[in-house]
N, C-alpha and C positions, 0 to 999 in steps of 0.2 A: 576242532581249538586252534590247527596251527592253521584253518581255512580265514575260521572270526576274525582272526590275529591281522592275517591278509589284508580283510575286508574293511579291517578298522584301521589299519596302515593307508589304506588308500583314498578312504574317507576321509582323513587329514591332508595327506595329499590335495587334494580334490579344493579340498577348502582350502587349502594354502595356498593354491595358483589362483584361484577365485577373487583370497583377498590381494592378493602381491598385482594383478592384472585390474584391480579396478581403484584398487592407492595409484597405482600408473597410468590410471586412465586421466582421472580426476588433474593429477599431481602436470603430464606433458598437457591436460587440455587445457590449462590455468597459464601457459606460458604466452601470452600477450605480446605482443609488438616489442613495450617498453622493456622487459624482463630481457628477450633477445637480443636485444641491444646490447642489454650487460656485459654480455654472453660476450659480445665481437668486439666490446673494447677491451675487455677483459683478454681475448683472446683464446679463450677457454675451447679447452680439447670437444664439446659437446656441442659447441653451436652449429658445427656444418649440417649434424647429424638431426637435431634439430630443425633446421633449415631445409632438409632432404626430406622431413614430412611434405611439405607442403606440395611437392610435386605430385603427390598421390592420398593425400589424407583421407577419404574416404576410404579408402582402401586397408591403410593404417587402422585408423580406427574400429575400421569395420574388423579386422582381425582382432581384436583383442576384445570386441564385444560379442563379437561369436566364439571366441574363445573363454570367456567370461563364464557363458550363459552354458557352452557344452561342460565346465565346469561343475559349476553350479549345481548342472542339473545330476552329473554321475555321478557328485556328492549329496543329494538327496535321495538316490538310487539305492547309494549304499548303506545310507544309514537311515533309509524306514526299515531295510534288511535287518541291518543288525541294529537296531531297535525292538522289531518284532520280534529277534529270536531271544533279545533280551526280557522285554515283558511280559509276551503270552507265558509263560511260565509261572510266572510270580499270581498271574488272573485266573489260570486252571486249576492250579495247587490249590486253590482259597476255598475257605470253610463256607463263603459269602456266595448261595445260590446265582445270584444274579452275573456275580463276575465269572462265576463258571461256566454256564452257559452263554454268554455272548460277550467271553474271553479274546476270539478273533476281532471280533469291530472293536473294542474297547482300548483293543492294544494298538489296533491301525488308527483309530485315532490319537493316541496319546501320542505313537510315535510321528505323526502326521505335525500335531504340535511342537513334539523338541524338536525336531527333524526343523521344521521349517524356521522356530528360532531361533536352532545355532549358526543355519545357514546366512540369513537374516541379517544374524546381528555380527557373525564374523569376516562375511564372506559379500557382505554391502556397506554396511551403515558403520563399523569402525575402520575399516579401510580410505571410505568416501571422505571422512573425518581427517581421517591420518595425515591422506592424501592434498587437502583443501591447507592442511594445518601446515606439512613441511614439503611442501611441489617442488620447492629447486633440489634439496635433500636426494628424495625420492625419483622424482623426472630427470635427473644426472643419471643417478645410478643405476635409471632401467630400460633408458633410451635403448642401449645398444640390443640388449636381449629378445624388446620388443619389435626392435627393425629385426632382428632374422627372423624371431617368427612372423613377421608380415614376409616378408623373402621366401618363405618353407611353406604356408597357408595364402600364399597369392593368389595360386588361380582357384584353388577349393570353397575359397570367398568371391572369386569373378564370376565361379558358377551357382553359389547359393546366393550370390546376390540377383545377378541376374535374373534366375530365376522366380527372384520377388518382385523384380522390376516386368516379368513376362505377368503375373497376377494382379499386378497393378496397372495393366493398361486403359481397362475400363473405369479406373477413377483419375484416368491424368497424371500419376505422381509415381517415382522412383525412389526407393529405399536410398538413403542417407544414412552417413554415419560417422558424417560430418561434425566438430566440434564448436560449428562455429556459433550455434544457436545450443545460450546456457538457458537454462530453465532460471524463472523468479526466487524461487527459495535457494536453488544454488547461489544467486548471486545474494541474497539476503544470511547465506553461512559464508560467504566471502567478508560481506564487508563484517561481520561479527568479528572473524578471526583479525580484522583489518584495525577493528576498536584493539581489543584484546593484546596482541601488538604491539600499536601505539600507530602505525601507517596512517589510521583513518582516526578522527576524532569524532566526537558524537553530536558535534555541531552537524557538519559532514553526512554521518553515518544518519540525523534527524530526517537530514533534506533529500536522503536519497529512497528514504523509508516513504516519505512525504508523495513523491513522483508513485511509486509502487501504487499508491491510494490514492495518486490524484485523478489517473486512469477512469477510475473511478466513479467520480461524483458528479453529479450533474447539478444544471443549473439553476433547480430553488434550492439545491440543501448550501447554497453556499450565496446566494442574494441578498440583498435588502428588503424587507420585505415591503409590500405596498405599504401600512399603516406608518412603515419609518423611513419612507423615500422621502428627502427632500427637494419638491415641486413649485411650480409656479402655475398659474391658473392666468392665461391669455385675459379673460374678460375680466380680473380685479384690477384696481388702481393703481398704477403704476408706477408712484410711489411705494404700496406696499408690498409690490415685488419687487423693486430695489431692495427694500429694506431687507427681505428675505433673502436675494440672491448676497449682500454684501454678508450678513451675518452668517449666512450658510458654511462659508469656509471654504466652498467644493471647487475646481474651476469648473467644470461642465453642471447643469442642471436641466432634466426636463422640464420640457411646458408643457402644460394640456388645456383642455378648452370642454367646459361643461365640466368635465368630471375625469380623475387620472386614467377610466380605461377608454379615456381616447387621448394618448397624446400626439402632442400636432408637431415634436421638434426637439430641441433641445437650443441652449443658447450658452455660450464658454463668457463666463468670466470677466477674460478679461478683458474680449472686445464688447461687453455692457461698458465694463472699466473704460473705457477708450472712448465710448460715446459722452460718459458722463465726465472725465477729464477735458476733451476739446469744447464742452457746452453742445452736442448734437444734438441731442435731444430726441433720439432714434427712437421709433417703437419697439416696443421687444417682438414682433412679429418680424421686422425687418432684418434683427439681426438673429432669424431661428436656423439653426442646421439639420437636414437629415435626422430622420430616427433607424436606429440598428434594432431590430426585434429578434428574439429568440424565442424557441420553446421553452418552458419548463424541463422539459426532460432530454433536454437538448447537456449530451458531455462536455464538463468545461476545458476539457480536453481541444473541443470540434472545435468552444469558444475563442478559446486562444487563440488558436490561429487564424481563424477567420476575422478575431479585432486588430490581429498583424499585419493582413492582407490588407483589410481595409483600413485602415488606419482609426477605427474609430480608439474611445476611450471607456465608453460606456454602454451599455445594451440594457433594454429594458424586454426585459422577463413574461412571455405572455403562457395563460392559461388555452386549455383546449377551442375554449369560446371565442379566443381573441382578447380577454378582459385582463388589464394586468396584475401581475401576480408581485412582481418587485423590480429592483433595477440590478444590475454586476456591474461593478467597476476594476478596470485591466490592473489596478490595489487588489481588488477582494481574490482577485483570485492567482497572483503571486504570493498573497500570503496561506493561499493554500500551500503551497511548496516551503517559502523562506519563513513563514511565519511571521504574527502580528509585524507590521512596521509604522514606527514612535517615530511623528514627526517632534522635531524638539524646537521647531518655533510655537509648539500649544507648550500651554501649561502641561503642570503633572497631571494625571488625573485620578480624581478620586474615587473610592471603589465603591460612589455615588453619586447623582445629583440630583435635585429638582425640578421637574419641566414643567413649562407657564401651566398645565390643568391638571398638575396640584400632584401628576400621578410624578416615579422613580426608574432612574436608569440606574441600572446595577452590576457592577463587575462578575462574573459567572466565579471569580477568585475570591470575593469576599467571603470573608469568614464566618460561618453559624455565629461564634460570638459578640464577634463585630456587627452584625446582621439584630443579634436579638436586642443587640445594647445597642445600637444606632435608633430602632424602632420601635423598640419594648418590647420584644415578639418572643416567642418560646418555640421558633424554630426546633427542632428533637438534634439531639447528638448523636452518633455511635461512630462507633471504632473504622464504620466501611468507610469515612469521610469528613471531610474537615469546612468545604464550602459550598456556598448555595450552590454552586452547578454540579456540585460529590450528592449534597442531597436530592437535588431534581433529579440528576440521574438515578440513586434509588431506588426516591418515590414510581417515577414514573418506567423503569427499570430498561429504559432507552436512551439514549442520544437524542434528544431533539431535532427538530430543521428548523429554519429560521419561518418564524410565521404561528409555530405550531404556543399550544399557550397549555397551561395545567392550573389546578385550583389546589391549594391546601387552605383549609379551613377559610377565613374571608380575603385570603391572598393570593392573588390572578399572578402570575407570571408569566410572561412570553418575550419566547428569543428574539433577541432580534439582529444577535452577529455571533458565529459560530465559524470557528475557522481547525478543517476539518475534523476531525470526532471532539475537538474542542471547545463545551459554549462559555461564550465568550462575554455576550451580555447579553441582560435581560431587561424590561418593563417593567415594572414592577406597581400594584394599584390593588387599593382594597374595597370589599365591597362596607366597610364600616369608615363614615368620613371623617371618622376623628383620626385616622392613619396618617402617619406625620412621621417623620424625625423626632428625638425626643429632643433634642436643641431647640426646636423651633415652638414645640408645644412647651419647654419652660421658661 
C-alpha cells in the first residue's frame, strides 16, 4: 500500500513538473522585443535574465523541452502502472465471462485512455493556454528556476542534441529547439487572447485571419469571371468602344481581337481621356499597354508580389489551354485581406440592379424576404440562413467559386464576385421570360 502511495505521489509530481515547464516555455517564448523593452524601461530585475537567454536560446529551450518530455513519459509510465493495479481487479472479479477472460487487455486499453487524457490535459493543453494568458506573470516567476535547470543539464542536453544532429546528417538538417518559429495555431491562440484582453480589436483579428487564408487562395477563386469582364473589341466601332470605356468607371480595361480569348493589350482610361480632351483622336491600338497573363492555379500571394514588382494593376487569368478565364485586379487581391473596398464617389449600392439583357445583379447579403418580395418568388426559409448567399451555400453544400452556377427551379444563379469565403454578388436570370422585379411588372 505504501509503495502504491509513493507511485501516486510521484505521478502527480511528474505531472506538475510537465505542467510547470510547458506553461513556462510558452510564457517565455511569447516575450517579444517589445515586451522586453518594457521590462528594460521599468528597470525590471528579470530583464537581464531574459537577455541572457538570447546567448544560447537553443540550449535553454532544448533543456525545457527535453525535461518536459521526460516528465510526461515518467508520469505516463507511473500512471499506467497505477491504473492497471486499480482497474484489473475490477475486471477479474466480474461475473461477466468476457470481462474476466480479457481482463488484462481491457485494463491496459482503459489505462492507456485514462492516463493519456490526464497527461494531455494537465500536462500540455491547460498549461499552454495559461502560459499564453498569463505570460508575463508566469515568465517572470519561472525564469530563474529555468536558467538554473539549463545550467545543471547543459552538457546532457548538448550530448542528446549532438547525437540527434549526427542522425540528421543524411537529411542535411539540425536539431533546433529555438522558439523563433511559432505555429499558425499558436498565433491564432495569441490573437484570440489579445481580443479577449482588449489589446487587439476584432477588425485587426479579421485581417490577420484573412492573411492566413490568403496564402491558400488561387487566382481562379478571386478573379472576375470572363462573362463579367469589361473589355473592348479592337475591331468594333471607335465611338462604341469609347462609350464602354467611359461608362465602365474602371482605370484599366483589357482589349481583345476577335474574341476575349485573344487579349492583345490593356488601355488606361486616363490615356484615352487625355486624347479625347486634346482632340487628338488617336486609334485605340496606339494606346495599348502590355498584358500580364497568369495561370488560374497561381497562388494570389505570388500574383500580388509579381504585380508589385512589375507595377501592374490587373492580370488576365488563363486556363490550361491559354483561353481567358477572367481578370484579377490589385483591388480584388487587397479585398481578400482587408474586406470590401467601398468607393465614396459611387452611389449607394442597392440589393439588386437590372442589366441591359434583362438579367439582374443580386448582392449575396440580400435577405430571402427581400428577394421573394422584390421578384415575387418563393425561395425557402430556414433557421440555417437568411440571405441569398446563405441559401446557395446551404443548397450546394459549399462556397461557390467565381463563375460557378447553380439552378433552383427556374432561377439560375452565377457567382460574380467572391471575397475570401464570402459570396458577394450574383448574376440571376430565369428560364421564365416573365421574371422581373415586382415594381416593374406593376
